[in-house]
C-alpha positions in Angstrom: 143.3 88.7 211.2 140.7 86.0 211.3 138.1 88.8 210.6 140.1 90.0 207.4 140.6 86.4 206.4 137.3 85.4 206.7 136.0 88.6 204.9 138.5 87.8 202.0 137.9 84.1 201.3 134.1 85.1 201.7 134.5 87.7 199.0 136.5 85.6 196.6 134.1 82.6 196.6 131.2 84.9 196.2 132.8 86.6 193.4 133.4 83.2 191.7 130.0 82.1 192.1 128.9 85.4 190.8 130.8 85.2 187.7 129.7 81.6 186.9 126.1 83.1 187.1 127.0 86.0 184.9 128.4 83.4 182.4 125.0 81.3 182.6 123.0 84.5 181.8 125.5 85.6 179.0 125.0 82.1 177.4 121.5 82.8 176.8 121.9 86.0 174.9 123.9 87.0 171.8 127.2 88.3 172.6 131.0 89.0 171.1 132.8 86.0 172.5 135.8 87.8 171.6 135.0 90.9 173.8 137.6 91.9 176.5 135.0 91.0 179.1 134.0 87.8 177.3 137.6 86.4 177.3 138.2 87.6 180.9 135.1 86.1 182.2 135.5 82.6 180.1 139.3 82.5 181.2 138.2 82.6 184.9 135.2 80.5 184.7 136.6 77.6 182.3 139.3 77.0 184.6 136.8 76.0 187.2 134.0 74.5 184.9 136.6 72.3 182.5 137.8 70.0 185.2 134.0 69.1 186.2 133.1 68.7 182.8 136.1 66.2 182.0 135.3 64.3 184.9 131.3 64.5 185.1 129.7 64.7 181.6 126.6 66.6 182.8 125.2 67.5 179.6 121.3 66.7 179.2 119.1 67.3 175.9 122.0 70.2 175.1 121.6 71.8 178.9 125.0 72.0 180.4 124.6 71.2 184.0 128.3 72.0 184.9 127.7 75.6 186.3 125.1 74.3 188.7 127.6 71.7 190.3 130.4 74.2 190.0 128.3 76.6 192.1 127.3 74.1 194.8 131.0 72.9 195.1 132.2 76.7 195.5 129.6 77.2 198.0 131.0 73.7 200.0 134.6 74.8 199.7 133.5 78.4 201.1 131.9 76.9 204.1 134.9 74.2 205.3 137.4 77.2 204.7 135.5 79.6 206.7 134.7 77.0 209.3 138.6 76.2 209.4 139.4 80.0 209.9 
């Protein structure tokens, strides 16, 4: 049971980090923000990024550093949860 839980927790947190990376890469290229993929991607990642943006305004010269902070927070939480399991 412990190995299954570790596997699920690890994969969920890895998937969140990948989705944030995809969002960052997509922001650099022209895309349709009303497409199905973009709506799902923004819906999932914005629920992670919005609280960080509201509490830590990390925009410098038009560069949003919120995904970097979110990436590290997700990795930190993943390690804590995997250590506890």
